[in-house]
Backbone as CSV, one residue per row, in Angstrom:
resi,resn,N_x,N_y,N_z,CA_x,CA_y,CA_z,C_x,C_y,C_z
1,UNK,55.199,-49.505,75.627,55.219,-50.534,74.561,56.284,-50.282,73.490
2,UNK,57.640,-50.712,73.877,58.681,-50.316,72.978,58.619,-50.782,71.636
3,UNK,59.300,-50.226,70.631,59.303,-50.763,69.258,60.844,-51.086,69.174
4,UNK,61.146,-51.566,67.916,62.585,-51.851,67.714,63.373,-50.522,68.006
5,UNK,62.740,-49.526,67.780,63.666,-48.153,67.680,63.309,-47.242,68.876
6,UNK,62.393,-47.356,69.448,61.697,-46.594,70.536,61.379,-47.256,71.865
7,UNK,62.186,-46.825,72.846,61.933,-47.607,74.107,60.898,-46.908,75.083
8,UNK,60.199,-46.096,74.725,59.340,-45.137,75.490,58.074,-46.034,75.795
9,UNK,57.393,-45.670,76.963,56.071,-46.084,77.300,55.011,-45.380,76.531
10,UNK,53.924,-46.049,76.022,53.097,-45.084,75.374,52.732,-43.719,75.713
11,UNK,52.421,-43.821,77.084,51.946,-42.663,77.823,53.073,-41.501,77.949
12,UNK,54.206,-41.760,77.636,55.456,-41.030,77.793,55.477,-39.868,76.417
13,UNK,54.803,-40.370,75.508,54.958,-39.578,74.371,53.577,-38.790,73.870
14,UNK,53.508,-37.527,73.541,52.501,-36.506,73.509,51.969,-36.928,72.140
15,UNK,50.763,-36.391,71.973,50.147,-36.656,70.519,50.692,-35.532,69.454
16,UNK,51.388,-34.525,69.965,51.788,-33.515,69.259,53.428,-33.645,69.396
17,UNK,54.324,-33.780,68.148,55.546,-33.981,68.102,56.298,-32.894,67.197
18,UNK,57.507,-32.312,67.782,58.311,-31.642,67.022,59.574,-32.709,66.604
19,UNK,59.951,-32.532,65.485,61.025,-33.520,64.863,62.139,-32.880,64.304
20,UNK,63.115,-32.556,64.932,64.539,-32.140,64.266,65.086,-33.357,63.893
21,UNK,66.081,-33.052,63.003,66.969,-34.464,62.549,68.036,-34.619,63.383
22,UNK,68.635,-33.761,64.210,69.861,-33.917,65.180,69.199,-34.209,66.376
23,UNK,69.713,-35.299,67.059,69.432,-35.533,68.565,69.879,-34.608,69.267
24,UNK,70.799,-33.916,69.210,71.348,-32.620,69.994,70.429,-31.401,69.787
25,UNK,69.821,-31.317,68.740,68.916,-30.274,68.567,67.595,-30.424,69.426
26,UNK,67.286,-31.783,69.343,66.128,-32.109,70.379,66.538,-31.932,71.806
27,UNK,67.676,-32.145,72.173,68.230,-31.765,73.393,68.081,-30.401,73.764
28,UNK,68.568,-29.647,72.916,68.650,-28.110,72.965,67.271,-27.560,73.040
29,UNK,66.226,-28.236,72.290,64.877,-27.561,72.285,64.267,-27.834,73.675
30,UNK,64.205,-29.247,74.235,63.898,-29.621,75.643,64.359,-28.383,76.573
31,UNK,65.765,-28.448,76.443,66.432,-27.423,77.473,66.006,-25.894,77.615
32,UNK,65.762,-25.567,76.599,65.600,-24.076,76.322,64.143,-23.740,76.074
33,UNK,63.220,-24.581,75.787,61.845,-24.056,75.559,60.809,-25.068,76.191
34,UNK,61.047,-26.027,76.832,60.030,-27.013,77.448,60.327,-26.922,79.156
35,UNK,59.195,-26.865,79.850,59.263,-27.036,81.223,59.021,-28.455,81.610
36,UNK,59.506,-29.131,82.782,59.210,-30.351,83.333,59.703,-31.558,82.209
37,UNK,60.729,-31.243,81.607,60.745,-32.067,80.427,61.640,-33.541,81.154
38,UNK,61.604,-34.467,80.302,62.076,-35.846,80.815,62.646,-36.453,79.519
39,UNK,63.884,-37.130,79.584,64.187,-37.629,78.571,63.366,-39.072,78.406
40,UNK,62.890,-39.469,77.280,62.056,-40.735,77.192,62.515,-41.720,76.005
41,UNK,63.720,-41.276,75.457,64.292,-42.379,74.377,65.704,-42.122,74.306
42,UNK,66.584,-43.080,74.362,68.045,-43.099,74.170,68.341,-44.129,73.185
43,UNK,67.520,-44.867,72.686,67.892,-45.869,71.976,68.689,-45.382,70.490
44,UNK,70.054,-45.916,70.328,70.687,-45.396,69.180,71.125,-43.834,69.333
45,UNK,70.862,-43.507,70.454,71.032,-41.953,70.745,70.250,-41.045,70.122
46,UNK,69.091,-41.726,69.623,68.187,-40.693,68.830,67.007,-40.272,70.029
47,UNK,67.491,-39.166,70.559,67.054,-38.615,71.746,65.617,-38.121,71.571
48,UNK,64.737,-38.539,72.594,63.383,-37.926,72.643,63.145,-37.548,74.015
49,UNK,62.259,-36.416,74.103,62.019,-35.723,75.174,60.483,-35.331,75.300
50,UNK,59.911,-35.427,76.471,58.541,-34.953,76.521,58.552,-34.035,77.923
51,UNK,57.931,-32.756,77.377,57.663,-31.781,78.381,56.411,-30.980,78.215
52,UNK,56.356,-29.816,78.753,55.293,-28.869,78.490,55.765,-27.435,77.894
53,UNK,54.931,-26.869,77.085,55.136,-25.674,76.675,53.909,-24.743,76.695
54,UNK,53.833,-23.910,77.390,52.964,-23.082,77.831,51.797,-23.893,78.401
55,UNK,51.986,-24.995,79.327,50.990,-25.808,79.929,50.731,-26.855,78.939
56,UNK,51.083,-26.937,77.719,50.572,-28.170,77.017,51.778,-29.240,76.652
57,UNK,51.283,-30.389,76.570,52.365,-31.440,76.644,52.695,-31.746,75.214
58,UNK,54.023,-31.444,74.954,54.752,-31.788,73.612,56.062,-32.843,73.712
59,UNK,56.155,-33.475,72.548,57.215,-34.366,72.682,58.203,-33.680,71.577
60,UNK,59.492,-33.943,71.834,60.365,-33.481,71.031,61.384,-34.697,70.447
61,UNK,61.417,-35.301,69.178,61.829,-36.490,68.904,62.798,-36.299,67.735
62,UNK,63.956,-36.785,67.846,64.926,-36.729,66.661,64.515,-37.828,65.688
63,UNK,64.937,-37.378,64.317,64.711,-38.336,63.387,65.926,-38.932,62.562
64,UNK,67.001,-38.325,62.975,68.190,-38.752,62.148,68.094,-38.231,60.450
65,UNK,69.123,-38.507,59.768,69.082,-37.825,58.393,68.733,-38.827,57.358
66,UNK,67.789,-38.372,56.341,67.361,-38.964,55.481,66.034,-39.691,55.399
67,UNK,65.265,-40.102,54.365,64.068,-40.446,54.323,64.018,-41.873,55.008
68,UNK,64.915,-42.853,54.881,64.643,-44.125,55.563,64.652,-43.965,57.112
69,UNK,65.353,-42.896,57.514,65.387,-42.833,59.007,64.165,-42.223,59.531
70,UNK,63.678,-41.148,58.931,62.614,-40.327,59.445,61.437,-41.300,59.177
71,UNK,61.325,-42.049,58.068,60.344,-42.968,57.810,60.288,-44.034,59.047
72,UNK,60.962,-44.636,59.486,60.956,-45.593,60.575,60.478,-44.858,61.886
73,UNK,61.073,-43.674,62.317,60.586,-42.933,63.518,59.315,-42.418,63.402
74,UNK,58.783,-41.841,62.131,57.517,-41.302,62.084,56.438,-42.391,62.029
75,UNK,56.754,-43.527,61.452,55.963,-44.553,61.342,55.689,-45.143,62.673
76,UNK,56.523,-45.435,63.493,56.429,-45.994,64.796,55.769,-45.120,65.640
77,UNK,55.922,-43.581,65.597,55.429,-42.611,66.535,53.839,-42.673,66.063
78,UNK,53.486,-42.732,64.754,52.051,-42.555,64.498,51.315,-43.838,64.760
79,UNK,52.055,-44.992,64.331,51.272,-46.281,64.471,51.288,-46.866,65.981
80,UNK,52.275,-46.753,66.484,52.113,-47.638,67.921,52.034,-46.526,68.982
81,UNK,52.406,-45.247,68.986,52.108,-44.390,70.050,50.929,-43.268,69.717
82,UNK,50.297,-43.620,68.802,49.097,-42.618,68.351,49.162,-41.213,68.290
83,UNK,50.727,-40.936,68.058,50.802,-39.435,67.609,50.024,-39.036,66.384
84,UNK,49.450,-37.713,66.804,48.542,-37.038,65.779,49.143,-36.185,64.657
85,UNK,49.963,-35.325,65.343,50.704,-34.240,64.541,52.329,-34.179,64.543
86,UNK,52.939,-34.313,63.521,54.451,-34.011,63.674,54.794,-32.813,62.753
87,UNK,55.485,-32.073,63.317,56.318,-31.014,62.516,57.682,-31.031,62.456
88,UNK,58.301,-31.438,61.311,59.782,-31.662,61.069,60.188,-29.962,61.112
89,UNK,61.203,-29.937,61.957,61.951,-28.754,61.941,63.396,-28.742,61.765
90,UNK,63.996,-28.056,60.734,65.236,-28.477,60.254,65.833,-27.368,59.546
91,UNK,66.998,-27.650,58.791,67.593,-26.616,57.797,67.533,-27.148,56.521
92,UNK,67.614,-26.277,55.604,67.559,-26.689,53.984,68.518,-25.797,53.343
93,UNK,68.700,-26.199,52.030,69.485,-25.328,51.144,68.282,-24.734,49.949
94,UNK,68.813,-24.022,49.160,67.788,-23.524,48.107,68.490,-23.041,46.962
95,UNK,67.923,-23.470,45.638,68.580,-22.987,44.544,67.623,-21.938,43.746
96,UNK,66.649,-21.459,44.608,65.684,-20.619,44.091,66.351,-19.018,44.504
97,UNK,66.379,-18.227,43.499,67.124,-16.962,43.526,66.140,-16.020,44.391
98,UNK,65.032,-16.347,44.629,64.168,-15.383,45.495,64.269,-16.119,47.012
99,UNK,64.922,-16.948,47.379,64.997,-17.213,48.677,66.471,-16.981,49.261
100,UNK,66.438,-16.243,50.413,67.625,-15.793,51.041,67.945,-16.707,51.984
101,UNK,69.124,-16.650,52.666,69.792,-17.255,53.734,69.000,-16.772,54.797
102,UNK,68.682,-17.684,55.938,67.669,-17.456,57.148,66.267,-17.324,56.815
103,UNK,65.895,-17.352,55.545,64.432,-17.539,55.313,63.936,-18.567,55.944
104,UNK,62.808,-18.623,56.381,62.079,-19.692,57.002,60.787,-20.077,56.018
105,UNK,60.963,-21.561,55.697,60.097,-21.960,54.584,59.175,-23.002,55.370
106,UNK,57.937,-23.006,54.940,56.931,-23.907,55.309,56.725,-24.801,54.039
107,UNK,56.814,-26.136,53.897,56.738,-26.872,52.771,55.394,-27.289,52.571
108,UNK,54.843,-26.786,51.349,53.488,-27.240,50.778,53.412,-28.724,50.498
109,UNK,54.640,-29.467,50.105,54.893,-30.680,49.626,56.157,-30.824,49.116
110,UNK,56.403,-32.298,48.917,57.839,-32.710,48.706,57.844,-33.426,47.532
111,UNK,58.821,-33.284,46.695,59.190,-34.172,45.590,60.549,-35.092,45.707
112,UNK,60.399,-36.270,45.420,61.355,-37.172,45.717,61.545,-38.310,44.648
113,UNK,62.681,-38.523,44.333,62.910,-39.688,43.324,63.370,-40.731,44.050
114,UNK,63.298,-41.009,45.266,63.433,-42.235,46.029,62.679,-43.107,45.744
115,UNK,63.119,-44.553,45.964,62.476,-45.888,45.949,61.593,-46.050,46.987
116,UNK,61.620,-45.256,48.025,60.854,-45.301,49.378,59.478,-45.714,49.407
117,UNK,58.683,-45.052,48.699,57.226,-45.455,48.539,56.968,-46.634,47.644
118,UNK,57.859,-46.832,46.598,57.659,-47.959,45.898,58.017,-49.451,46.450
119,UNK,58.950,-49.250,47.253,59.495,-50.463,48.195,58.461,-50.991,49.193
120,UNK,58.032,-49.891,49.882,57.044,-49.991,50.990,55.559,-50.292,50.606
121,UNK,55.139,-49.736,49.345,53.702,-50.104,49.151,53.590,-50.223,47.564
122,UNK,54.535,-50.400,46.849,54.506,-50.680,45.503,53.877,-49.609,44.559
123,UNK,54.133,-48.242,45.187,53.512,-47.080,44.278,54.550,-46.122,43.974
124,UNK,54.291,-45.374,43.087,55.548,-44.384,42.713,54.915,-42.978,42.557
125,UNK,54.937,-42.255,43.726,54.194,-40.908,43.724,55.246,-39.785,43.273
126,UNK,56.362,-39.745,43.854,57.223,-38.768,43.395,56.810,-37.356,44.116
127,UNK,55.669,-37.100,44.152,55.239,-35.792,44.843,54.102,-36.060,45.910
128,UNK,54.290,-35.635,47.059,53.156,-35.629,48.057,52.942,-34.601,48.983
129,UNK,51.702,-34.096,49.148,51.446,-32.810,49.819,51.777,-33.261,51.441
130,UNK,51.959,-31.958,52.187,52.065,-31.944,53.561,50.529,-31.751,54.054
131,UNK,50.277,-31.681,55.350,49.062,-31.433,55.791,48.418,-30.210,55.617
132,UNK,47.483,-29.809,54.871,46.771,-28.553,54.699,46.329,-28.049,56.037
133,UNK,45.757,-28.971,57.052,45.269,-28.428,58.267,46.410,-27.870,59.162
134,UNK,47.444,-28.716,59.188,48.499,-28.277,60.124,49.072,-26.870,59.389
135,UNK,49.277,-27.013,58.246,49.975,-25.778,57.665,49.210,-24.455,57.899
136,UNK,47.873,-24.685,57.794,46.954,-23.542,58.109,47.140,-22.895,59.672
137,UNK,47.392,-23.918,60.554,47.595,-23.539,61.886,48.861,-22.791,62.065
138,UNK,49.983,-23.307,61.422,51.122,-22.563,61.355,51.155,-21.046,60.789
139,UNK,50.392,-21.050,59.449,50.189,-19.764,58.971,49.542,-18.798,59.717
140,UNK,48.521,-19.251,60.531,47.637,-18.335,61.189,48.449,-17.751,62.241
141,UNK,49.532,-18.645,62.993,50.325,-18.197,64.003,51.576,-17.368,63.577
142,UNK,51.953,-17.242,62.348,52.742,-16.459,61.674,52.268,-15.197,61.560
143,UNK,51.135,-15.222,61.107,50.234,-13.989,60.943,50.127,-13.126,62.287
144,UNK,49.643,-13.978,63.196,49.387,-13.152,64.536,50.755,-12.669,65.010
145,UNK,52.012,-13.192,64.835,53.058,-12.591,65.390,53.913,-11.623,64.406
146,UNK,53.188,-11.645,63.134,53.746,-10.672,61.936,55.210,-11.171,61.578
147,UNK,55.407,-12.427,61.654,56.758,-12.930,61.149,56.601,-13.338,59.491
148,UNK,57.722,-13.532,59.002,57.962,-13.788,57.581,58.190,-15.058,57.442
149,UNK,57.274,-15.703,56.545,57.218,-17.223,56.177,56.861,-17.389,54.576
150,UNK,58.073,-18.128,54.180,57.711,-18.569,52.710,57.031,-19.880,52.545
151,UNK,56.344,-20.128,51.530,55.245,-21.315,51.316,55.534,-21.921,50.030
152,UNK,55.901,-22.973,50.058,56.128,-23.619,48.667,56.551,-25.038,48.745
153,UNK,56.921,-25.500,47.527,57.438,-27.067,47.432,58.916,-27.300,47.809
154,UNK,59.072,-28.440,48.189,60.525,-28.979,48.513,60.812,-30.253,47.638
155,UNK,62.223,-30.104,47.575,62.778,-31.267,47.125,63.551,-32.024,48.277
156,UNK,63.010,-33.205,48.384,63.667,-34.319,49.224,64.808,-35.117,48.373
157,UNK,66.086,-35.019,48.644,67.091,-35.731,48.013,67.610,-36.568,48.909
158,UNK,68.034,-37.750,48.135,68.988,-38.795,48.879,70.407,-38.531,49.025
159,UNK,70.876,-37.416,48.338,72.195,-36.927,48.535,72.350,-35.543,48.959
160,UNK,73.352,-35.229,49.622,73.532,-33.764,50.145,74.003,-32.892,48.935
161,UNK,73.158,-31.958,48.569,73.289,-31.523,47.238,74.853,-30.686,47.080
162,UNK,75.309,-30.223,48.119,76.518,-29.546,48.140,77.671,-30.277,47.960
163,UNK,77.711,-31.567,47.926,78.781,-32.469,47.605,78.627,-33.048,46.327
164,UNK,77.498,-32.577,45.414,77.591,-32.948,44.026,78.622,-32.325,43.349
165,UNK,79.092,-32.848,42.299,80.002,-32.333,41.470,79.744,-31.119,40.585
166,UNK,78.422,-31.013,40.375,77.805,-30.057,39.585,76.209,-29.708,40.038
167,UNK,76.497,-28.544,40.896,75.158,-28.142,41.519,74.168,-27.764,40.628
168,UNK,74.534,-27.218,39.484,73.381,-26.723,38.420,72.852,-27.995,37.831
169,UNK,73.774,-29.039,37.446,73.196,-30.139,36.837,72.209,-30.871,37.766
170,UNK,72.526,-30.783,39.056,71.714,-31.361,40.135,70.244,-30.776,40.166
171,UNK,70.505,-29.379,40.060,69.205,-28.704,40.155,68.320,-28.917,38.989
172,UNK,68.884,-28.953,37.743,68.391,-29.041,36.456,67.440,-30.571,36.339
173,UNK,68.106,-31.261,37.185,67.507,-32.942,37.012,66.148,-32.992,37.740
174,UNK,65.548,-31.864,38.360,64.375,-31.786,38.989,63.394,-31.200,38.013
175,UNK,61.976,-31.558,37.942,61.235,-30.818,37.162,60.977,-29.357,37.620
176,UNK,60.647,-28.484,36.600,60.401,-27.193,36.878,59.071,-26.792,37.503
177,UNK,59.219,-26.815,39.093,58.054,-26.849,40.043,58.353,-25.682,40.896
178,UNK,59.106,-24.757,40.613,59.327,-23.545,41.387,59.514,-23.969,42.916
179,UNK,60.567,-24.886,43.028,60.951,-25.434,44.340,61.590,-24.228,45.192
180,UNK,61.320,-24.126,46.519,61.814,-23.339,47.428,63.113,-23.726,48.249
181,UNK,63.126,-25.063,48.478,63.968,-25.651,49.175,64.248,-27.195,48.843
182,UNK,65.714,-27.520,49.420,66.057,-28.675,49.180,66.501,-29.289,50.519
183,UNK,66.061,-30.304,50.926,66.612,-31.157,52.088,66.314,-32.530,51.881
184,UNK,66.423,-33.346,52.934,66.505,-34.954,52.734,65.474,-35.705,53.704
185,UNK,64.399,-34.961,54.164,63.656,-35.967,55.056,61.993,-35.875,54.690
186,UNK,61.582,-34.696,54.261,60.233,-34.249,54.379,59.237,-35.183,53.569
187,UNK,59.631,-35.721,52.230,59.010,-36.489,51.615,58.582,-37.859,52.382
188,UNK,59.443,-38.410,53.159,59.365,-39.656,53.998,58.349,-39.414,55.237
189,UNK,58.555,-38.022,55.619,57.407,-37.783,56.703,56.002,-37.617,56.217
190,UNK,56.042,-37.047,55.087,54.602,-36.782,54.493,54.011,-38.003,53.969
191,UNK,54.910,-38.853,53.387,54.284,-40.000,52.983,53.656,-41.082,54.027
192,UNK,54.563,-41.274,55.090,53.993,-42.037,56.249,52.672,-41.293,56.861
193,UNK,52.795,-40.046,56.950,51.621,-39.413,57.551,50.325,-39.696,56.728
194,UNK,50.394,-39.320,55.261,49.397,-39.798,54.448,48.903,-41.159,54.514
195,UNK,49.808,-42.189,54.521,49.565,-43.450,54.581,48.787,-43.842,55.854
196,UNK,49.102,-43.274,57.029,48.473,-43.525,58.189,47.438,-42.676,58.493
197,UNK,46.939,-41.633,57.753,45.865,-40.772,58.042,46.118,-39.710,59.287
198,UNK,47.514,-39.396,59.338,47.957,-38.361,60.302,48.304,-37.092,59.705
199,UNK,48.862,-36.001,60.405,49.164,-34.896,59.923,50.748,-34.676,60.075
200,UNK,51.256,-34.014,59.014,52.769,-33.764,59.083,53.024,-32.438,58.117
201,UNK,53.814,-31.674,58.932,54.125,-30.426,58.285,55.705,-30.261,58.282
202,UNK,56.480,-29.382,57.611,57.792,-29.127,57.729,58.197,-27.792,57.804
203,UNK,59.018,-27.204,58.477,59.351,-26.005,58.626,61.107,-26.053,58.520
204,UNK,61.561,-25.116,57.808,62.957,-25.270,57.586,63.500,-23.801,57.458
205,UNK,64.761,-23.790,58.046,65.577,-22.648,57.865,66.575,-22.715,56.740
206,UNK,66.811,-21.648,55.882,67.618,-21.702,54.797,69.037,-21.485,55.313
207,UNK,70.103,-22.379,55.161,71.385,-22.107,55.537,72.428,-22.355,54.598
208,UNK,71.887,-22.467,53.358,72.766,-22.527,52.292,71.960,-22.167,50.923
209,UNK,72.897,-21.595,49.884,71.887,-21.138,48.816,72.903,-21.153,47.657
210,UNK,72.408,-21.655,46.423,73.304,-21.584,45.195,73.618,-20.269,44.863
211,UNK,72.704,-19.122,45.115,73.119,-17.771,44.891,73.560,-16.946,45.973
212,UNK,73.915,-17.225,47.026,74.355,-16.705,48.171,75.485,-17.636,48.984
213,UNK,76.901,-17.250,48.724,77.882,-17.875,49.182,78.362,-17.534,50.659
214,UNK,77.454,-16.529,51.302,77.928,-16.026,52.650,78.152,-17.287,53.570
215,UNK,78.874,-17.040,54.573,79.008,-17.798,55.685,78.216,-17.421,56.926
216,UNK,77.287,-18.118,57.374,76.466,-17.657,58.511,77.209,-17.688,59.950
217,UNK,77.174,-16.688,60.819,77.657,-17.013,62.147,76.873,-18.045,62.827
218,UNK,77.462,-18.442,63.915,76.640,-19.193,64.803,75.555,-18.361,65.571
219,UNK,75.599,-17.204,65.801,74.505,-16.334,66.513,73.481,-16.255,65.596
220,UNK,73.783,-16.054,64.074,72.712,-16.005,63.216,71.803,-17.133,62.929
221,UNK,72.459,-18.521,62.980,71.790,-19.561,62.873,71.010,-19.781,63.824
222,UNK,71.563,-19.578,65.225,70.678,-19.678,66.439,69.505,-19.113,66.578
223,UNK,69.507,-17.707,66.246,68.472,-16.890,66.248,67.317,-17.240,65.382
224,UNK,67.851,-17.509,64.214,66.864,-17.887,63.230,66.148,-19.365,63.519
225,UNK,66.894,-20.179,63.815,66.290,-21.421,64.328,65.505,-21.323,65.482
226,UNK,65.928,-20.487,66.449,65.078,-20.087,67.623,63.407,-19.766,67.282
227,UNK,63.603,-18.829,66.190,62.354,-18.420,65.787,61.447,-19.354,65.054
228,UNK,62.103,-20.132,64.321,61.469,-21.307,63.838,60.839,-22.403,64.852
229,UNK,61.715,-22.636,65.865,61.319,-23.645,66.852,59.863,-23.066,67.463
230,UNK,60.016,-21.751,67.772,58.890,-21.041,68.564,57.719,-21.159,67.582
231,UNK,57.945,-20.789,66.524,56.707,-20.931,65.468,56.117,-22.257,65.632
232,UNK,56.978,-23.153,65.566,56.230,-24.604,65.402,55.646,-24.897,66.728
233,UNK,56.305,-24.730,67.821,55.675,-24.711,69.261,54.311,-24.178,69.393
234,UNK,54.304,-22.971,69.021,53.113,-22.061,69.104,51.971,-22.882,68.107
235,UNK,52.405,-23.530,67.020,51.192,-23.802,66.224,50.733,-25.112,66.682
236,UNK,51.775,-26.065,67.066,51.197,-27.325,67.538,50.488,-27.610,68.804
237,UNK,50.648,-26.416,69.556,49.704,-26.670,70.811,48.421,-25.923,70.517
């Protein structure tokens, strides 16, 4: 049952989905973490793969960048393919001095100034929580493996904050809610999940910080992202 943006058959998409922004990261996850995987979507080069992780079926489906893009793909996956759980996995920035480069953050909820919710449903929420049930599963797996995980609120922005002329002014334009991370998709995913009565969480690796101007090596990024990917896979199955 294809949609305007997904060509897959209904039975080709699992109930549990990992959603990176980058289509090539979806490909990387399938090739390095899944067994018996199959490419199930190529429309607009937004790659989707379904395979098995420790014998359990999982789909990895890219979202693209920004609230509108993840809003489309999460809506179609939940609404037309009966997906139950989506964990967004991606990178983020931070202007919280207690957050360090390569920290992994689990979002408790996202604040956004976008008109996405108002245009879609005529409401103006600004802040929406992620799935507490799915978050608990993630945190339990983290404890089992003795991994470090930060938990807190996220800013979802319509602009890439590093391109702002004044990063401090950008930071100060948001309410004082002790945000841990800044990214561009979580609010859209959480909103659609809440609207349709499904579950959504967001795991992010910090790759830039207002307080830390180091340049990360490709090896550092890959290891941290792999830890996050494995954390998500362990939780979602």
